[in-house]
C-alpha positions as CSV (number, residue, x, y, z in Angstrom):
1,M,-12.1,3.8,-10.7
2,S,-15.1,1.9,-9.3
3,R,-14.0,-1.6,-10.3
4,A,-14.7,-3.8,-7.3
5,L,-12.5,-6.8,-6.3
6,S,-13.0,-9.5,-3.7
7,A,-11.2,-12.5,-2.4
8,R,-12.1,-15.1,0.2
9,R,-9.3,-16.9,2.2
10,L,-9.6,-20.5,3.0
11,S,-8.3,-20.4,6.5
12,S,-8.3,-24.2,6.9
13,F,-5.3,-24.4,4.6
14,L,-3.3,-22.0,6.7
15,P,-0.7,-23.3,9.2
16,H,-1.7,-22.8,12.9
17,H,1.2,-20.3,13.5
18,A,0.0,-18.1,10.6
19,L,-3.5,-17.9,12.0
20,Q,-2.2,-16.4,15.3
21,A,-0.8,-13.3,13.5
22,W,-3.0,-12.9,10.5
23,P,-4.8,-9.6,9.7
24,T,-8.5,-9.8,9.4
25,P,-10.4,-8.1,6.5
26,A,-11.7,-5.6,9.0
27,Q,-8.2,-4.7,10.2
28,L,-7.0,-4.2,6.6
29,A,-10.1,-2.2,5.7
30,A,-9.3,0.2,8.6
31,L,-6.0,1.1,6.9
32,G,-7.8,3.3,4.3
33,T,-6.0,3.8,1.0
34,V,-2.8,1.8,0.6
35,L,-0.4,1.1,-2.2
36,C,-0.7,-2.5,-3.3
37,L,2.1,-4.4,-5.1
38,Y,1.1,-7.7,-6.7
39,H,2.6,-10.0,-9.3
40,A,1.9,-9.1,-12.9
41,D,0.6,-12.7,-13.6
42,S,-2.0,-12.4,-10.7
43,S,-4.8,-10.1,-9.7
44,E,-4.8,-7.3,-7.2
45,L,-6.0,-9.6,-4.4
46,G,-4.4,-12.8,-5.7
47,G,-1.5,-12.5,-3.2
48,W,-4.0,-12.3,-0.3
49,R,-5.4,-15.7,-1.4
50,Q,-1.9,-17.3,-1.8
51,A,-0.2,-16.0,1.3
52,V,0.3,-18.1,4.4
53,S,2.3,-15.7,6.6
54,V,2.8,-12.0,6.9
55,H,5.2,-9.7,8.6
56,A,5.9,-6.0,8.9
57,C,8.8,-4.4,7.1
58,Q,10.6,-1.1,7.5
59,G,13.1,0.4,5.1
60,V,15.0,3.7,5.2
61,D,16.4,5.5,2.3
62,S,17.6,9.1,1.6
63,E,14.0,10.2,1.3
64,G,12.7,8.8,4.6
65,L,11.0,5.8,6.2
66,R,9.1,3.2,4.1
67,E,6.7,0.8,5.8
68,S,5.0,-2.2,4.3
69,L,3.3,-5.5,5.1
70,C,4.9,-8.4,3.3
71,F,2.7,-11.4,2.6
72,L,4.6,-14.7,1.9
73,D,3.4,-17.9,0.1
74,G,4.3,-21.4,1.3
75,R,7.7,-21.2,-0.4
76,G,8.6,-18.0,1.4
77,R,8.2,-15.7,-1.6
78,C,6.6,-12.3,-1.1
79,V,3.4,-12.5,-3.2
80,W,1.6,-9.4,-2.0
81,R,2.8,-6.2,-0.4
82,L,0.9,-3.3,1.1
83,Y,2.6,0.0,1.6
84,L,1.7,2.8,4.1
85,L,1.0,6.1,2.3
86,P,0.3,9.6,3.5
87,D,-3.3,8.9,2.5
88,S,-3.5,5.8,4.9
89,D,-4.8,5.7,8.5
90,F,-1.6,5.8,10.5
91,L,-3.2,4.8,13.8
92,A,-4.9,1.7,12.3
93,W,-1.6,0.9,10.6
94,D,0.3,1.1,13.9
95,R,-2.3,-1.1,15.7
96,L,-2.1,-3.7,13.0
97,V,1.7,-3.7,12.8
98,A,1.9,-4.1,16.6
99,S,0.0,-7.4,16.3
100,L,2.4,-8.8,13.5
101,P,5.9,-10.2,13.8
102,P,8.7,-8.0,12.5
103,G,10.3,-9.0,9.2
104,P,13.6,-10.9,9.3
105,E,16.8,-8.8,9.3
106,H,17.7,-9.7,5.7
107,D,14.3,-8.4,4.6
108,A,15.5,-4.8,5.1
109,E,15.8,-3.0,1.8
110,G,19.5,-3.1,1.9
111,S,21.9,-1.5,-0.5
112,V,21.1,-0.2,-4.0
113,G,23.0,-3.2,-5.4
114,A,20.9,-5.7,-3.3
115,R,17.7,-4.1,-4.5
116,L,18.8,-4.2,-8.1
117,W,19.8,-7.9,-7.8
118,R,16.3,-8.7,-6.3
119,R,14.6,-6.8,-9.1
120,L,16.6,-8.6,-11.8
121,A,16.0,-12.0,-10.2
122,G,12.3,-11.2,-10.1
123,H,12.2,-10.1,-13.7
124,L,14.1,-13.3,-14.8
125,G,11.8,-15.4,-12.7
126,G,8.7,-13.8,-14.2
127,Q,7.8,-12.1,-10.9
128,R,7.3,-8.5,-12.1
129,W,5.4,-6.3,-9.7
130,R,2.4,-4.3,-10.7
131,L,1.0,-1.5,-8.4
132,C,-2.3,0.2,-7.7
133,A,-3.8,2.3,-5.0
134,L,-6.5,0.3,-3.2
135,R,-9.1,0.9,-0.5
136,L,-9.7,-2.4,1.2
137,H,-13.1,-3.4,2.5
138,A,-14.4,-6.2,4.7
139,A,-17.5,-8.0,3.3
140,D,-20.6,-8.5,5.5
141,D,-19.6,-12.1,6.4
142,G,-16.2,-10.9,7.8
143,S,-14.2,-13.5,6.0
144,T,-14.0,-11.9,2.5
145,L,-11.7,-9.1,1.6
146,A,-12.9,-6.7,-1.1
147,A,-11.2,-3.7,-2.6
148,S,-11.8,-0.8,-4.9
149,L,-9.3,1.3,-6.8
150,S,-8.6,4.6,-5.1
151,T,-7.3,8.0,-5.9
152,L,-4.3,9.5,-4.2
153,S,-3.4,13.0,-3.0
154,S,-0.4,14.6,-4.6
155,L,1.8,13.7,-1.7
156,G,0.5,10.1,-1.7
157,A,1.2,9.8,-5.5
158,A,4.7,11.2,-5.0
159,T,5.3,8.6,-2.3
160,A,3.8,5.8,-4.4
161,R,6.0,6.8,-7.4
162,R,9.1,6.6,-5.2
163,I,8.2,3.1,-4.0
164,A,7.4,2.0,-7.6
165,R,10.9,3.2,-8.7
166,L,12.6,1.4,-5.8
167,E,10.6,-1.8,-6.4
168,G,10.6,-1.7,-10.2
169,A,6.8,-1.8,-10.2
170,E,4.6,-0.7,-13.1
171,G,1.1,0.6,-13.0
172,E,-1.2,3.6,-13.2
173,L,-2.1,5.9,-10.3
174,S,-5.0,8.2,-10.2
175,I,-4.5,11.6,-8.5
176,D,-7.3,13.5,-6.8
177,D,-7.0,17.2,-7.7
178,C,-8.8,18.3,-4.7
179,C,-10.3,21.8,-4.0
180,C,-6.9,22.9,-2.7
181,A,-5.2,22.3,-6.0
182,D,-8.1,24.0,-7.8
183,A,-7.9,27.0,-5.5
184,A,-4.1,27.3,-6.1
185,R,-4.7,27.5,-9.9
186,R,-7.4,30.2,-9.6
187,P,-6.3,33.9,-9.5
188,A,-6.6,35.6,-6.1
189,P,-9.9,37.4,-5.6
190,R,-9.9,41.1,-5.9
191,I,-10.4,43.0,-2.6
192,P,-12.8,45.9,-2.8
193,G,-11.0,49.3,-2.1
194,D,-13.5,50.4,0.5
195,L,-12.7,47.7,3.1
196,P,-11.0,49.0,6.2
197,L,-7.4,47.8,7.0
198,V,-6.9,45.9,10.2
199,R,-3.7,46.5,12.1
200,L,-2.2,43.7,14.2
């Protein structure tokens, strides 16, 4: 899980309006671990290089709120998507989202039928989504975004799997079996019989 990725943006090719509301590598790095969706024919950071605009998206389903950043290319197609996870830094996410324009009304997740049609259109157009959990980093020069694959908590992995199911995305997730999970698997320690009982 230590594979490092990096990508530099050529900001001179971005339209002026996109530069006004464009997240810096430092802002993205502050998010912590996020779920990244990228096109199967690209790399994990390929969409970052292609995108010319970004907006915040929110969707609600029977399992709760789903928040993401949608990065669009020059033709208005979503080429990179970052999802908020329980493992992410919520305060950094809120600060970043507050600086970005909201997504268009039709960008809401919509009905099950609308999601299925979008997924089918994406598959037919060769735009299948891949997913991975990333921790983003800002390089020393401040203009290069780097990333490393990250592990998820059990709750983060469950959220990521739900998003993958809704988006029709494929990929592997690594779960961190932390000390809490290890402790839950161990038998309870035996208490010596000579300890006094405490009444509350």
